C-alpha positions as CSV (number, residue, x, y, z in Angstrom):
1,X,-111.8,-273.5,73.1
2,X,-114.3,-272.5,70.3
3,X,-114.3,-268.6,68.8
4,X,-117.2,-267.7,70.1
5,X,-116.4,-269.0,73.6
6,X,-113.3,-267.1,73.7
7,X,-114.8,-264.1,72.2
8,X,-117.4,-264.0,75.5
9,X,-113.9,-264.2,77.9
10,X,-113.0,-261.2,76.4
11,X,-114.9,-258.6,78.9
12,X,-114.8,-255.6,80.5
13,X,-114.3,-257.7,83.5
14,X,-111.3,-260.1,81.9
15,X,-109.8,-256.7,81.2
16,X,-110.1,-255.2,84.4
17,X,-108.2,-258.1,86.0
18,X,-105.7,-258.3,83.2
19,X,-104.9,-254.1,84.1
20,X,-104.4,-254.7,88.0
21,X,-102.3,-257.7,86.9
22,X,-100.3,-255.6,84.3
23,X,-100.1,-252.5,86.8
24,X,-96.7,-252.8,88.1
25,X,-94.7,-253.6,84.0
26,X,-96.6,-251.0,82.2
27,X,-97.0,-247.2,81.6
28,X,-99.9,-244.8,81.9
29,X,-99.7,-242.8,78.7
30,X,-101.1,-239.9,78.5
31,X,-103.2,-237.8,76.2
32,X,-102.4,-234.7,74.3
33,X,-105.2,-232.8,73.6
34,X,-105.2,-230.5,70.4
35,X,-107.3,-228.7,67.6
36,X,-108.3,-229.9,64.3
37,X,-107.4,-226.2,63.0
38,X,-103.4,-226.6,64.1
39,X,-103.4,-229.1,61.6
40,X,-105.0,-227.2,58.8
41,X,-108.3,-229.4,59.1
42,X,-111.8,-227.6,60.9
43,X,-111.8,-226.7,64.1
44,X,-112.0,-229.8,65.8
45,X,-111.3,-231.3,69.3
46,X,-108.7,-233.6,69.2
47,X,-107.3,-236.3,72.1
48,X,-104.3,-238.1,70.7
49,X,-103.3,-240.7,73.2
50,X,-99.2,-241.4,73.0
51,X,-99.1,-244.9,73.2
52,X,-95.9,-244.6,71.4
53,X,-94.6,-243.1,75.3
54,X,-94.9,-246.7,76.3
55,X,-92.3,-249.6,77.8
56,X,-90.6,-250.8,74.2
57,X,-92.2,-248.3,72.3
58,X,-96.0,-249.3,71.6
59,X,-98.9,-250.8,73.0
60,X,-98.2,-254.4,72.1
61,X,-96.3,-254.1,75.7
62,X,-99.3,-254.5,77.7
63,X,-99.8,-258.2,75.5
64,X,-96.6,-259.0,76.0
65,X,-96.8,-258.9,79.9
66,X,-100.3,-260.0,80.2
67,X,-99.6,-263.3,78.6
68,X,-96.1,-263.6,80.7
69,X,-97.6,-262.6,84.2
70,X,-100.7,-265.0,83.2
71,X,-99.4,-268.2,81.9
72,X,-96.2,-270.0,83.0
73,X,-93.5,-270.3,80.5
74,X,-91.6,-273.2,79.5
75,X,-87.1,-273.7,80.7
76,X,-87.1,-272.5,76.9
77,X,-88.8,-269.8,77.3
78,X,-90.8,-267.7,75.0
79,X,-91.1,-267.0,71.3
80,X,-93.1,-265.0,69.0
81,X,-93.3,-263.7,65.5
82,X,-93.8,-260.1,64.6
83,X,-93.2,-257.4,62.4
84,X,-91.5,-255.7,65.0
85,X,-93.0,-254.3,67.7
86,X,-94.7,-257.4,68.8
87,X,-91.3,-259.1,69.0
88,X,-89.9,-255.9,70.9
89,X,-92.6,-256.0,73.4
90,X,-91.3,-259.8,74.0
91,X,-88.1,-259.3,74.3
92,X,-88.4,-256.2,77.0
93,X,-91.2,-258.4,79.0
94,X,-89.2,-261.6,79.1
95,X,-85.9,-259.6,79.9
96,X,-88.2,-257.9,82.9
97,X,-89.7,-261.2,84.2
98,X,-86.5,-263.1,83.6
99,X,-87.6,-265.7,80.9
100,X,-85.5,-266.5,78.0
101,X,-87.0,-265.3,74.4
102,X,-86.4,-266.2,70.8
103,X,-88.7,-263.7,67.9
104,X,-88.7,-264.4,64.7
105,X,-88.8,-261.3,62.7
106,X,-89.5,-261.1,58.7
107,X,-86.9,-259.4,56.4
108,X,-89.2,-256.1,56.0
109,X,-88.9,-255.8,59.3
110,X,-87.2,-251.9,60.1
111,X,-83.6,-251.8,61.5
112,X,-84.6,-249.7,64.3
113,X,-87.3,-252.4,65.6
114,X,-84.4,-255.5,65.1
115,X,-82.1,-253.3,66.9
116,X,-84.4,-252.9,70.2
117,X,-85.2,-256.9,70.3
118,X,-81.3,-257.9,70.3
119,X,-80.8,-255.0,72.9
120,X,-82.7,-256.7,75.2
121,X,-81.4,-260.1,75.2
122,X,-83.5,-261.8,73.0
123,X,-82.5,-264.4,70.0
124,X,-83.8,-262.6,67.1
125,X,-84.3,-265.3,64.0
126,X,-85.2,-263.8,60.2
127,X,-87.8,-265.8,58.9
128,X,-88.9,-265.1,55.7
129,X,-90.0,-261.8,54.2
130,X,-92.9,-261.1,55.4
131,X,-95.6,-261.8,58.8
132,X,-96.5,-264.7,57.9
133,X,-93.4,-266.5,56.7
134,X,-92.0,-266.0,60.2
135,X,-95.1,-267.6,61.6
136,X,-94.7,-270.6,60.0
137,X,-90.7,-270.5,61.7
138,X,-92.1,-269.3,65.0
139,X,-94.6,-272.2,64.7
140,X,-91.6,-274.7,64.1
141,X,-89.2,-273.1,66.4
142,X,-92.6,-274.3,69.4
143,X,-92.6,-278.0,68.0
144,X,-89.1,-278.2,68.0
145,X,-88.1,-276.4,71.3
146,X,-91.4,-276.6,73.7
147,X,-91.5,-272.9,74.2
148,X,-94.4,-271.0,75.1
149,X,-95.9,-268.9,72.0
150,X,-97.0,-265.7,72.3
151,X,-99.3,-264.4,69.1
152,X,-99.0,-260.7,68.2
153,X,-102.9,-260.6,67.4
154,X,-105.2,-263.7,68.1
155,X,-104.8,-265.1,71.6
156,X,-107.0,-264.1,74.9
157,X,-104.1,-262.5,77.0
158,X,-103.2,-261.1,73.9
159,X,-106.7,-259.4,73.6
160,X,-107.3,-258.5,77.0
161,X,-103.8,-256.9,76.9
162,X,-104.5,-254.6,74.6
163,X,-107.9,-253.6,75.6
164,X,-106.4,-252.1,79.0
165,X,-105.3,-249.5,76.5
166,X,-109.0,-248.9,76.1
167,X,-109.8,-248.9,80.1
168,X,-106.8,-246.3,80.7
169,X,-108.0,-244.3,77.6
170,X,-111.8,-243.8,79.1
171,X,-110.6,-243.3,82.5
172,X,-108.4,-240.4,80.6
173,X,-110.7,-239.0,77.9
174,X,-114.5,-239.6,79.4
175,X,-116.2,-237.3,77.1
176,X,-115.2,-239.1,73.6
177,X,-117.4,-239.7,71.0
178,X,-115.1,-241.7,68.5
179,X,-111.7,-243.3,68.5
180,X,-109.5,-243.8,65.3
181,X,-107.7,-246.9,65.8
182,X,-104.9,-248.1,62.9
183,X,-105.3,-252.6,62.2
184,X,-103.1,-255.1,61.0
185,X,-103.9,-258.2,62.7
186,X,-106.8,-256.3,64.8
187,X,-105.8,-257.4,68.4
188,X,-105.5,-253.9,69.1
189,X,-109.1,-252.3,67.4
190,X,-110.7,-255.7,69.4
191,X,-109.4,-255.2,72.6
192,X,-110.3,-251.9,72.6
193,X,-113.7,-252.2,71.6
194,X,-114.2,-255.1,73.9
195,X,-113.9,-253.0,76.8
196,X,-116.3,-250.3,75.0
197,X,-118.8,-252.3,73.9
198,X,-120.2,-250.0,71.8
199,X,-120.4,-247.2,74.4
200,X,-118.3,-244.8,71.5
201,X,-118.0,-245.1,68.0
202,X,-114.4,-247.2,66.8
203,X,-113.3,-246.3,63.3
204,X,-110.6,-248.9,62.3
205,X,-107.8,-247.5,59.5
206,X,-105.5,-249.7,57.5
207,X,-103.6,-249.0,54.8
208,X,-104.8,-249.1,51.1
209,X,-101.6,-251.6,50.7
210,X,-102.7,-253.9,54.1
211,X,-106.7,-253.8,54.0
212,X,-106.8,-256.7,56.8
213,X,-110.0,-256.1,58.4
214,X,-111.8,-254.3,55.2
215,X,-111.4,-257.7,53.5
216,X,-112.6,-259.7,56.1
217,X,-115.5,-257.3,56.5
218,X,-116.5,-257.8,52.7
219,X,-116.1,-261.4,52.7
220,X,-117.8,-262.3,56.5
221,X,-114.9,-263.8,57.6
222,X,-110.4,-263.0,57.9
223,X,-109.7,-263.4,54.5
224,X,-105.8,-263.7,52.6
225,X,-105.3,-259.7,51.5
226,X,-102.2,-257.8,50.3
227,X,-99.5,-256.8,53.0
228,X,-97.2,-254.2,51.8
229,X,-97.0,-250.6,51.8
230,X,-94.5,-248.5,54.2
231,X,-96.2,-249.8,57.3
232,X,-95.6,-253.1,56.5
233,X,-93.2,-254.1,59.7
234,X,-96.6,-253.3,61.6
235,X,-99.7,-252.9,59.8
236,X,-99.5,-255.8,57.3
237,X,-100.4,-259.3,58.2
238,X,-102.0,-261.7,56.0
239,X,-105.2,-261.3,57.8
240,X,-107.2,-260.6,61.0
241,X,-107.2,-262.8,63.4
242,X,-110.5,-265.3,64.1
243,X,-110.3,-264.0,67.0
244,X,-111.0,-261.0,66.6
245,X,-112.8,-260.7,63.4
246,X,-116.3,-261.7,65.5
247,X,-115.4,-258.5,67.9
248,X,-114.6,-256.3,65.7
249,X,-117.7,-257.0,63.5
250,X,-120.0,-256.2,66.4
251,X,-118.1,-253.3,67.4
252,X,-116.0,-251.3,64.8
253,X,-118.4,-249.4,62.4
254,X,-116.3,-249.1,59.4
255,X,-113.2,-249.2,58.2
256,X,-111.3,-246.1,56.8
257,X,-108.4,-247.3,54.1
258,X,-105.7,-244.2,53.7
259,X,-102.5,-244.4,51.1
260,X,-99.0,-244.5,52.5
261,X,-98.2,-241.0,50.9
262,X,-101.2,-239.8,53.7
263,X,-99.5,-242.1,56.5
264,X,-96.0,-240.0,55.3
265,X,-97.7,-237.0,55.7
266,X,-99.5,-237.5,59.0
267,X,-95.8,-238.3,60.4
268,X,-94.4,-235.4,59.0
269,X,-97.3,-233.1,60.5
270,X,-97.7,-234.7,63.9
271,X,-93.8,-234.2,64.3
272,X,-93.9,-230.4,62.7
273,X,-97.1,-229.3,65.0
274,X,-96.9,-231.5,68.3
275,X,-93.0,-232.5,68.1
276,X,-94.3,-236.8,68.3
277,X,-92.2,-238.7,66.4
278,X,-94.3,-241.7,65.3
279,X,-93.4,-244.5,63.1
280,X,-95.7,-245.5,59.8
281,X,-98.2,-247.4,61.4
282,X,-98.3,-245.2,64.2
283,X,-99.3,-242.1,62.4
284,X,-101.8,-243.9,60.3
285,X,-104.9,-243.8,62.6
286,X,-104.4,-239.7,62.1
287,X,-103.9,-240.1,58.1
288,X,-107.9,-240.8,58.6
289,X,-108.9,-237.8,59.3
290,X,-106.1,-236.3,57.2
291,X,-107.3,-237.3,54.2
292,X,-110.7,-236.8,55.3
293,X,-111.9,-240.3,55.0
294,X,-113.0,-239.9,58.0
295,X,-115.2,-236.3,58.3
296,X,-116.2,-235.1,61.8
297,X,-119.6,-233.8,62.6
298,X,-119.4,-230.1,64.1
299,X,-119.1,-230.7,68.3
300,X,-117.8,-234.1,67.6
301,X,-114.9,-235.2,70.1
302,X,-112.2,-237.4,68.3
303,X,-109.7,-239.7,69.9
304,X,-106.7,-240.7,67.8
305,X,-104.6,-243.4,69.0
306,X,-100.6,-242.8,68.1
307,X,-99.6,-246.6,68.6
308,X,-96.0,-247.3,67.6
309,X,-92.8,-244.9,67.7
310,X,-90.1,-247.4,67.1
311,X,-88.2,-245.2,64.0
312,X,-84.4,-244.2,63.8
313,X,-86.3,-241.1,62.3
314,X,-86.9,-238.0,64.1
315,X,-87.0,-235.5,61.3
316,X,-90.1,-235.6,59.5
317,X,-89.5,-232.4,57.6
């Protein structure tokens, strides 16, 4: 299947069908309305989508179940490479449907995520220092074992699963003008964008230390980018997905880069004001507002996706 054909397969109809497929297995996560003034920003209507309350602590559970329910796993089970959250989600979903799972993670994966992967009964293997290393190790395992690979962001069923978040959010907050969405490999933003197809403004938010989509937009194709920073365990693959890029190019308005310090400030602000505990990657989208990297117009209604909460921190000070 070519990339253009696959992109055309990631449609609202496909996302709708996937939503019905995975519905019994996932949570409909809440939306919390807030005023920007509560955070020292200009008065602004904010709708926080609390996807960090999803099973296994992140949006990744949607894509994991989409793969497991739409594809037949062999006796060797499934294998995933992950900075952390995708591995947690695959381990959780595989446990629920009774399929063996092997998860490769890089050494930068957080202790919280490693512990959760093991708690769901998956075999966990440390494969190198970064996500790309873990991915290479997982591909070797697929060749050796015959296990079914579930890619973190660059597979059709993964994109369809993440797209169900956009469908759900529109049902809950149909009045939104703009969505702020953090980007790592891009499966989340591409799935959401494929659902909305230009009906709202979609703005990507990336750490300055891991500008994967920003580099891809600049070069006109996915290219390698730096992969570091405080959110390296969730927002720092080497590059955005080949299937992700054309969807993002068509429907994502622009990329806002945020420094690590702003991501940590956003974590603290979300805890202090809302008592919501995110991981760094989960707070990145809000950092675009906190830094002024994204400035809303008067009366604009802005949705902010808090996409993950797998952290051992409770009080951010």
